[in-house]
Structure formats: C-alpha cells, structure tokens
N, C-alpha and C positions, 0 to 999 in steps of 0.2 A: 504493500500500500504506500502511495506517495505520502510525503511528510504532511502532517496535519498541523496547522498553526494553532497555537494555544488560544482557546476561547473563540475560535473562528466559527462561522456558520456551519462549516463542514464538521467541525468537532461536535457541535450541538446536535447536528443531524445524526451522527454516528451514535452519540450518547442516547438519543431518543429510541434507538433500536426499531426502525420502522417495520422490520420484518415481523415484529411481535404484535403489530396492530391488527392483524387478521384475527388473532385470538380475542381481541377486544370487540371486534365487529360481529363475530359469529353469534354470540348470545343475544345481541340486540336485534339482529336479523330474525332469529328464531322467535323471540318475544314479540316482535312486530307482526310476524306472520300469524301468530296465534291471536293477536289483537285484531288484525284485519279480518280473520275468520268470524270473530264474534261481534265486531263493531259494524261490519258491512259498510254502508254508505256514511256512517258516522265516524269512520276511521279518520284520525287526524295525523298528518305528516309531520307537523312541527314538533310535537313532543317526541316522536320517533327520532327525528334528526338531532334533537337536543340530547336524548339518551345516547345516541351514537357518538356525538361530540364529547359528552361527558366521559364515556368509556375510553375514547382515544386519549383524552388529556390525562385521565387517571392512570392509564397504562404507561404513558410517558413519565408521569410523576413517579410512579412506582419504579420505573427503570432508572431514573435519576437517583432515587433514594437507595436502590440496590447498588448502584455504581459507587456512591459515596461511602456507604457504611460497610460494604464488603472490602473496600480499599482500606478503610480505617481499621477494620478487624484483621487485616493481613491475609484475607482469603484470596485476593487476586494476586497470586505470586507468579514468579517467572515460569513455573511448571503448569500454568493454566492451559487447559486444552480447548476451551471454548473461545468464542470471538473476543477480541481485545476490548478492554474497558477504558473509558475516557479518563477517569482519574488516575488509574494505574499507569496509563501511557503518558500522562502529563498533557493530554489534549485539552483538558479543562482543569483549572485550578480548584482547590478545595473551596475557597471563598466564593468563586463564581458558581460552583455547583450548588452551594447552599442557597445562593440567591435564585438560581434556576428552580430549585425545589420549592422555595417560597412562592415564586411567580406561578408555577404550574398548579400548585395547591390552591392559590387564590383564584386562578383562572377556572379551575374545576368547580370551585364554589360558585363563582359568578355564572357559569353555564348551567349549573344544577338548580340555582334558585328559581328560575321560571317554571321548573317542573313541579314546584309546590302548588302552583295555580291549577295544574292538571291532576296531580295525585294526592294533594292534601299535605298537611303539616307533618305527617308521619315520615315523609321523605327526608326531612331534616335529619332525623335519626339515622336513616339509611346512609345518607351522604357522610355523616360524621363517622360511621362505622367503616365506610370505604376508605376514608382518609386515614383513620386510626390504624387500620390493619395494613395499609400500604407501608406505614412506618414499622409496625410491630413485626411484619413478616421478615424483613431483612435484619432488623435490630435484634430479634430474639427467636421468634417462633420457627423460622426455617431451620435454625440450628437445633431445635428440639424435635424435629421431624413432623411438624404440623403443616408443612407446605401443601401436601395433597388434600387435606381437609379444607384449607383456605381456598385452594383452586376450585374445589367443588362448590364452595359457598359463593365466592366472588367472581367466578367465571361461569357459574351455572345458575344456582338458585337466585342470587340477588339480581344479576342483570337480566336474565330471561324473565323472572317473575315480576320484577318491578317495571320493566319495559311494557309488559302486558298490563300491569296494575294501573299505570298512569292513564291508560285509555279506558279500561273496563271497570276499575275499582272492585276487582274481584280476584279470586284465585281458584283454579280448577285442577282436576286430576290431569288434564291434558297439559297444563302448564307445568305441573310437578314432574311428569314424565320427561318432557322436553328439557327442563332445567337440569335434572339429574344426568340425563344422557349427554347434554352439552358439557357439563362439568367433568364428566368421566373422560370424554374424548379429549378435551383440552388438557386434562391431567397427563395424557400420554406425552405431551411436550415436556412437562416437568420430569416425568419418569425417565425419559431418555437422557435428559440433561443431567439428572442425578446419577444415572447409570454410567454415563461417560466420566463424571467427576468423582466416582466413588472413592478412589484412592486418595485424591487431593482433599475431599470432604472429610475423610477419616482423620487426616493429619490436622485439618482445621478445627476439628471438634464439631463438625456439622453432622448431626445424627439423622440423616434422611432414612427413609424406608430401606433403600438399597444398602446403605451403610449398616443399618441395624440387622437386616435379614439376609443380606448377601446378594451377589450378582444374579444367581439363579432365580431368586425371588423377584428381582427387578425385571428380568426377562419375562417371567410369567405374568407379572402385574401389567406390564406394557401391553401384552396380548389381551389379557382379560378385561382391561379397561375399555378397549374398543369393542370387543365382543359383547360385553354387558350392555354398553350403550345401544348397540343395534338390537339386542334382545328386548330392551325396554321399549324401543320404537315399535316392535311387533304388537305391543299392547294397544296401539292405535287402531288396529284391525277390529277390536272389540267395540270401538266407538264408530265403526264404519268409515274411518279415515284411512282408507286402504293405501293411497299413495304415500301418506306419511309413514305407513308401516313398511312399504316395499322399497321406496327409493333409497333410504339410508343404508340398506343392506349392500348397496353397490360399494360403499365405503370400505367394506371388509376386504375387498380385493387388494387395494393399495396398502391397507393396514397390515395384512398378512405379509405382503412383499417387504414392507419396512421392517417388520418384526424379524423376518428371515435375514435381512441385511444386518440388523442389529446383532443377531447371533453370529453371523459370519465374521463381522469386523471385531466384535467383542470389546475392544478397548482402543484408546488413543484418539487422535484428532480425526481419524476417519469417521467417527461417529457423528461428526458435525453434518455429514451428508444425510444421516438418518434423521437428525434434528430438522433439516430443511425439508425432507420428505414428510415428516410428521406434521410440520406446520402447513404444508400443502394439503395433506389429508384432512386436517381439522377444518380448513376452509371448505374443502369438498363436502365433508359431512354437513357443515352448516348450510351450504347451498342446497344440498339434496333434501334435508329435512325442511328447510324453508319452502322450497318448491312443492314438496309433498304436502305440507300443511295447507298451502294456498290452493292446491288442486283438490283438496279434500273438503272444500266448502260445501 
C-alpha cells in the first residue's frame, strides 16, 4: 500500500473500514422488508433511510473505537494477521482518533433523534445502548468472549427489530425469526476473524469462543451459524411466506464453499480471503431474505 499521510482523508477512509458497512446495511434491509410487508401503502422511506444512516455511522464509530482501544491495549502488534489498523500504523494520531470518535458518536445521535418522532421515546434507550456497547465491546466484553452475543443483539435483534418497530410499532414472530437469522449469519464474520487470530488473541488475553474451545470448535461454529440461520428461515413456510423460506437456502452454497476454504487454509493471512468471502455471503443472505420477504406479501 502506498504511504498514507497522517490524519489524511485516505487515512480516515481506511480507518472507517468501508468493507464492514455491508454488515450494517443487511439488518436494516431485512427490517425494512418486513415493515413494507405489513405497512403496505403506509410504508415510509424516510425512517428506513435514517435507520440505514444511523447503522452506517454507528459501524464507523465502533470501528474507530476498536482501532483506538485495541492499539492502547497492545492487541494490534506486529504479528497481526488481519488488515492494518490506523492507529497502529500511525495513519491517525491518538488525539485525532479521539476527536473522530466524539464526532461520529454525536453524528449518530443527531441522525437517530428524528427516529423518536416515528418510534417513540423508547428509542432513546435503544440509541444509548448502541453507543454504550460500541465502547464496552472493545474496552472489555470482547476480551471476555461476549462478542458473539453482542453481534446477535446489535447486528440482529436490535437493528432488524427496531427498523421494523419505527414503522409498525409492533413486534412479531416473523421479525424475531429474521432478527435471529440475521445475527447468526453476521456472526460468521466475527467467527472467522477470531479463528484467524486465535493464537494472537490467546497471547493478548482475548478469550473468544475459539480461544476458549479450540480451533475445531471454531470451524464447527462457523458452519453451524449459517446452517441454523437458513433452518430458521424455513419457518416462514408455516406462515405461507414461501419465498422467504426458499431463497435464503441459496446462501448455503457459498457458505459451505467458504467453510471448506477455511478448513483448507486453517491459519495465517490466507484466511483474510475467507473473511472477504464471508462478508460477500452475508450481503447475499441479506438480499435473498429481503427479496423473499417482499415477494411473500
């Protein structure tokens, strides 16, 4: 990579990790499809777009926080296998990153405030929890092995459920199925990341599921997360949402291929290609379930 000037626009772009934004978009797409089904002609695009923008900004905010605090903890060492990080590389200074975190946090609050008009005052609490756990994840909880639970909550239940809630003011079993399935699929990204970094995480004292239970468990978990998500979607057939039950099953093909690739490579920087495949597969799952739900009206 060409030299990156300190605190430059390119440095901030790299620190934002744009490839991770698809994981922020997928839950909002699915929640919006559910809302579109139930709202019909009363569906409103503005709260949908606000939810998407809030998700994007919060993802960038979380990436900045992760960059800063992992560097401060010494987790981003020279033996890092994943993509380079801004603070560790000196692309962004510590003080500049602190200001960046403050700015994106306030921007997320500003974008989220209009959603109170659509969803009610309870969304204030949801927003506070999103911001709070964005900090707690890197500062403490990821080191205790809570990362997978937080992904299920904040990339599944919260964004899918409350994207739907701001339009319908309700919660249904259809929403619950989609939210859990979405969270499980997105957790495959964290699982392969932790699988790749298992040796470095053990040295850093980061007690992920892979570190606690071993590489074999990590491989099995990666496979089962995607399979379980698709099995949950089959439940839509009982509600006569046949397309929502059928289309997500296509995701299993690239998911199995990525799993086989993970087993074949096993360790090292080569697993970054599995990470890229997994990110692509997550987006595919999101599109398939979104289209399936909209066709099942």
